[in-house]
C-alpha positions in Angstrom: -29.8 110.3 88.4 -28.9 113.9 87.4 -25.3 114.7 87.5 -25.0 118.6 89.1 -20.8 118.7 88.7 -21.0 118.4 84.9 -24.3 120.6 85.0 -22.2 123.9 84.2 -24.5 127.1 83.3 -23.4 129.2 80.5 -22.3 132.4 82.2 -24.1 136.0 82.3 -21.1 138.7 81.1 -24.0 141.4 81.1 -26.6 141.9 83.4 -29.1 144.7 84.1 -32.1 145.7 85.4 -34.5 146.0 82.7 -36.5 148.7 84.8 -33.8 150.9 84.9 -30.8 152.5 82.6 -27.7 150.5 82.9 -24.8 149.9 80.9 -22.3 147.7 81.9 -19.1 147.8 79.9 -15.4 146.2 78.9 -15.7 142.9 79.3 -13.3 140.5 78.1 -14.1 136.8 77.2 -11.2 134.1 76.0 -11.6 132.8 72.4 -10.4 129.3 71.3 -8.7 129.7 68.1 -8.5 125.6 66.8 -8.8 125.8 62.7 -11.8 124.2 62.6 -13.5 127.1 64.9 -15.4 124.1 66.7 -14.4 125.1 70.1 -16.6 127.8 70.7 -17.3 130.1 74.5 -21.4 130.2 74.8 -22.1 133.2 77.2 -25.5 135.3 77.8 -25.7 139.4 77.7 -28.7 140.8 79.3 -30.2 144.5 77.9 -32.3 147.5 79.3 -35.1 148.2 75.8 -33.3 150.8 73.3 -34.5 153.7 75.0 -32.8 153.2 78.7 -36.6 152.1 80.8 -38.4 155.7 79.8 -41.4 153.4 78.4 -44.0 152.2 81.1 -46.5 149.6 80.6 -49.7 151.9 81.0 -52.4 153.2 78.9 -51.4 156.7 78.2 -48.2 157.4 75.1 -46.7 160.5 77.3 -44.2 158.8 77.7 -43.4 158.5 74.2 -44.3 162.1 73.6 -42.0 162.8 75.9 -38.8 160.3 75.7 -35.3 161.9 75.4 -34.3 160.5 72.1 -30.7 161.8 73.0 -30.2 159.0 75.4 -30.5 156.1 72.3 -29.6 153.6 71.9 -28.7 151.8 75.4 -26.7 148.5 74.6 -25.0 146.3 76.6 -21.0 145.5 75.5 -18.3 146.1 74.6 -17.3 142.7 74.4 -14.0 142.4 73.5 -13.1 138.1 71.6 -9.9 137.6 72.7 -7.9 137.1 69.3 -9.7 139.1 66.9 -7.7 141.7 64.6 -8.6 144.3 61.8 -9.5 142.2 58.7 -10.9 139.4 60.3 -14.2 138.1 60.5 -16.1 137.8 63.6 -18.9 134.6 63.8 -21.4 135.4 66.3 -24.2 132.7 66.7 -27.9 134.0 68.2 -28.9 130.9 69.7 -31.5 132.4 72.3 -33.3 135.8 72.9 -36.0 135.3 75.5 -37.6 138.5 77.5 -36.9 138.8 81.0 -39.3 136.6 83.6 -39.8 139.9 85.8 -40.7 142.2 83.0 -42.7 139.7 80.3 -44.0 143.1 77.5 -42.4 145.4 75.2 -44.4 147.6 73.4 -44.2 149.4 69.7 -44.8 153.3 69.9 -45.7 155.8 67.3 -43.2 158.7 68.1 -43.9 162.7 67.3 -43.2 164.5 64.5 -41.0 167.2 65.9 -39.4 163.7 68.2 -38.6 161.1 66.6 -41.4 160.8 63.5 -41.3 157.6 61.8 -42.0 156.8 58.7 -45.3 158.0 58.0 -44.3 161.2 60.3 -45.4 163.8 57.9 -48.1 162.3 55.9 -50.0 161.5 59.7 -48.4 164.3 61.0 -47.6 162.1 63.6 -48.5 162.5 67.5 -47.8 159.8 70.3 -49.5 156.5 70.6 -48.2 152.7 71.9 -49.6 149.3 71.8 -48.3 147.5 75.2 -48.1 143.5 74.1 -48.2 140.9 76.8 -46.3 138.1 75.9 -47.7 134.6 76.5 -44.8 131.6 75.8 -44.1 132.6 72.1 -47.3 134.5 71.5 -48.0 138.0 71.9 -51.4 140.0 72.6 -52.1 143.4 73.3 -54.9 145.3 75.1 -54.4 148.2 72.6 -54.9 146.4 69.6 -57.9 143.5 70.5 -58.6 140.6 68.0 -55.0 139.9 66.8 -52.5 137.0 68.5 -49.2 136.3 67.0 -45.9 134.6 67.3 -42.9 137.0 68.1 -39.8 136.5 65.6 -37.8 137.4 68.7 -34.1 139.3 67.7 -31.8 141.8 68.4 -32.9 145.3 66.2 -29.2 146.1 66.8 -25.8 144.3 67.2 -22.3 145.0 65.6 -19.0 145.3 66.3 -16.9 148.9 67.0 -15.7 151.1 64.2 -11.9 151.9 63.8 -11.3 155.5 64.3 -11.0 156.0 60.8 -13.9 154.3 59.8 -16.0 156.7 62.9 -14.4 159.9 60.8 -16.0 158.7 57.8 -19.0 158.0 59.5 -19.5 161.5 60.7 -18.4 162.8 57.8 -20.7 161.7 55.6 -23.8 161.8 57.3 -23.0 165.8 58.5 -22.4 166.3 54.6 -26.3 164.8 54.2 -27.4 167.1 57.1 -26.1 170.2 55.2 -28.0 169.8 52.4 -31.3 170.3 54.5 -30.1 171.4 58.5 -34.0 171.8 59.2 -35.3 168.9 57.7 -38.3 166.6 60.3 -37.6 164.2 60.3 -33.7 164.6 60.5 -31.8 163.5 57.1 -29.2 162.2 60.0 -27.7 162.4 63.4 -24.4 164.3 64.3 -22.5 163.4 67.7 -24.9 164.7 70.2 -23.4 165.4 74.0 -26.1 165.8 75.6 -27.5 162.6 76.9 -24.3 160.4 75.9 -23.2 157.4 78.2 -20.3 155.8 78.5 -21.0 153.1 81.5 -18.1 153.4 82.9 -14.9 155.3 84.3 -12.8 156.9 81.9 -10.4 160.1 81.8 -12.3 162.5 81.3 -10.6 164.2 78.1 -11.4 160.6 77.1 -15.1 160.8 78.3 -14.9 164.0 76.6 -13.8 163.4 73.1 -16.4 160.4 72.9 -19.2 161.6 73.5 -18.2 164.7 71.1 -17.1 162.4 68.7 -18.8 159.4 69.2 -21.1 158.5 66.3 -25.0 158.0 67.0 -26.5 154.2 67.2 -29.8 155.2 64.8 -28.9 154.0 61.3 -27.4 150.5 60.5 -23.6 151.0 58.8 -20.9 148.8 57.8 -20.5 147.2 61.1 -23.8 145.9 61.5 -25.7 148.3 64.2 -29.4 149.1 63.8 -31.0 147.0 60.8 -33.6 145.8 62.7 -33.7 142.3 60.4 -36.3 140.0 62.2 -34.7 137.1 60.6 -31.7 137.2 63.0 -33.1 135.2 65.5 -32.9 131.6 67.2 -30.1 129.8 65.2 -28.9 133.2 63.1 -25.8 133.2 62.4 -24.2 137.0 61.6 -20.7 137.3 60.0 -19.5 140.8 61.1 -15.9 142.6 59.9 -13.8 143.2 62.5 -12.6 146.8 62.3 -10.2 146.8 66.0 -8.5 144.6 68.3 -11.0 142.6 69.9 -13.8 143.3 68.0 -15.6 144.9 70.9 -19.6 143.6 69.9 -22.4 145.2 71.5 -25.7 144.4 71.2 -29.4 146.4 72.6 -32.4 147.3 71.2 -34.1 143.7 71.4 -37.1 142.8 69.7 -40.3 140.4 70.7 -41.5 142.1 68.0 -40.5 145.7 69.1 -39.1 147.8 72.0 -38.4 144.9 74.5 -36.0 144.2 77.1 -34.5 141.0 77.7 -31.8 138.2 77.4 -29.3 137.7 74.3 -27.5 134.0 74.3 -24.3 134.0 71.5 -21.8 132.1 70.8 -18.8 133.4 68.8 -15.7 132.3 66.5 -13.1 134.0 64.4 -12.7 133.8 60.8 -8.8 134.9 60.0 -8.6 136.9 57.1 -12.1 136.8 56.8 -12.8 140.3 55.2 -10.8 139.5 52.1 -11.6 136.1 52.1 -15.4 137.1 51.6 -15.8 140.6 50.5 -16.6 141.7 53.6 -17.7 144.9 53.2 -20.6 144.8 55.5 -21.8 142.0 57.8 -23.3 138.8 56.2 -26.2 136.5 57.8 -28.1 133.2 58.0 -31.3 133.9 59.0 -32.8 131.8 61.8 -33.8 128.7 60.8 -37.6 129.3 62.9 -39.6 131.2 61.8 -43.9 131.5 62.4 -46.2 129.3 60.4 -48.0 131.4 58.4 -48.6 130.7 55.4 -51.7 132.1 54.5 -51.4 136.1 53.5 -53.1 138.8 51.9 -50.5 140.6 49.9 -50.5 144.5 49.1 -49.3 146.3 46.3 -47.0 149.4 46.3 -46.0 151.0 43.6 -43.3 154.5 43.1 -46.1 156.8 42.6 -47.4 159.1 45.9 -51.4 157.8 45.5 -51.9 158.5 49.5 -50.2 162.2 49.0 -50.2 164.4 45.8 -49.9 161.6 43.1 -46.3 162.6 42.4 -44.6 160.0 40.1 -41.2 158.7 40.9 -38.4 157.0 39.4 -38.0 153.5 40.6 -38.5 154.8 44.0 -38.9 151.5 46.4 -39.1 153.4 49.3 -42.4 155.5 48.2 -43.4 152.0 46.5 -43.0 150.5 50.5 -45.0 153.3 52.0 -47.7 152.8 49.1 -48.2 149.2 50.1 -48.1 149.6 54.0 -51.0 153.1 53.8 -53.3 150.7 51.4 -52.6 147.9 54.1 -53.5 150.2 56.8 -56.5 151.6 54.9 -57.8 148.2 54.3 -57.6 147.2 58.0 -59.5 150.7 59.0 -62.0 149.1 56.8 -62.2 146.8 59.5 -62.7 148.8 62.2 -59.1 149.3 63.5 -58.1 152.9 64.0 -55.3 154.3 62.0 -52.9 154.2 64.6 -54.0 150.8 65.7 -53.3 149.5 61.9 -50.1 151.4 62.0 -48.5 150.0 65.2 -49.8 145.8 63.9 -47.8 146.5 60.9 -45.1 147.8 62.8 -45.0 144.7 65.2 -46.6 141.9 63.6 -44.8 139.7 61.2 -45.6 140.5 58.2 -43.2 140.5 55.0 -42.0 143.1 52.7 -40.6 142.2 49.2 -39.1 144.0 46.1 -41.7 142.5 43.6 -40.1 144.6 40.8 -37.5 147.4 40.2 -36.5 147.0 36.3 -39.4 148.9 34.9 -39.0 152.0 34.8 -40.3 154.2 35.7 -42.7 151.9 38.5 -40.9 150.0 41.3 -43.3 147.4 42.9 -43.1 146.6 46.2 -45.2 144.1 48.3 -46.4 143.7 51.6 -47.6 140.4 52.9 -49.9 140.5 56.3 -50.9 137.2 57.7 -54.4 136.0 58.0 -53.7 133.8 61.1 -53.0 136.3 63.6 -56.3 137.6 63.5 -58.9 136.5 65.4 -62.0 137.6 62.7 -61.9 136.9 59.0 -60.5 139.9 57.2 -60.9 138.4 53.6 -62.6 140.7 51.4 -66.2 139.4 50.7 -68.8 140.1 48.0 -71.0 142.3 50.4 -67.9 143.9 51.9 -65.9 143.8 54.8 -67.3 143.2 58.9 -66.4 146.5 60.7 -65.9 145.9 64.3 -65.0 148.3 66.9 -61.5 147.8 68.4 -61.5 150.7 70.3 -58.1 153.1 70.6 -54.3 152.5 71.2 -52.5 154.2 73.9 -52.6 157.8 73.1 -51.8 161.2 74.9 -53.7 161.9 77.9 -54.8 165.3 76.5 -56.4 163.3 73.4 -54.7 164.4 70.7 -54.0 162.2 67.8 
């Protein structure tokens, strides 16, 4: 007979409504500190999507076009870990990442050149588009990108500890210096603190709130503390080693991905390694990837080198970013031969479990980067054939109501 008395659920420390922007802050959990670190606390954190529920499950991308990006990222936390001190290492095990039962969908978006941009914002003069992904167990499908079904690699896009005041000042100084090199760049080179849209999520002294909103770093890039790194391998079973900069570490998490842009629930356990920053030369986090990965062994691999042959043909010296962009553009051009629109192909590569690797970064002038597209996610054969590729009409993804793409 099942024993209810000894069946204790793991506590949920942060609860949110996935359809509303809401953040709970200032949680303190007790951390047992036996030298073995075997007695770990397990807890759940609920997260709204990174935009604060600005994107809807519909068939137009007007919400992407008009999104208020001063409000990102919506994070759950900070969660203070009792016993964590500056110089320690906070060990975070990601035990599970799941969507809300009442919200079994997410989205992938292309943002406007003048409002968010993206990897190909300039190349495509990007206009808003999106795909809604419906979750069915471990799989995702989209009415906006037919013919595709893939197993998700659910993970937090953003996770990390809080910086010290000194480290925060360093971030702001170096990023403001970069902005000053080209303050009118589109997309922007970096993002300075922004008072508008800042949401602290708790009642504080007005002067302190003013200071936080004026000096608080934007969460858009990853930094020494972790942050918005979008490492998809940090899924169920991953372990993260974060440097601690302030007492309590103040762990925050958000921007959950089934593949991109989703609300959900993440389950953690935590422990502390005293003096871990010195022990491990921990300038930035260290990660162990998840042992659980979709089994897509057959892949079509696209190569890119550091020559902008999709643009002006300029030769770059050992530029892996240029090489990656060329590999992705090669893949997009190929998918368009199959029948997907440029927007559908772009969104698919943003969501599907593709793999990119640096093949060579020593032979001047061309870095070589590859992008591997799993064959098993397609319901049709996409391999090259002597007679060419069969082109199918897959419609179009969700675009602006005015029809502009």
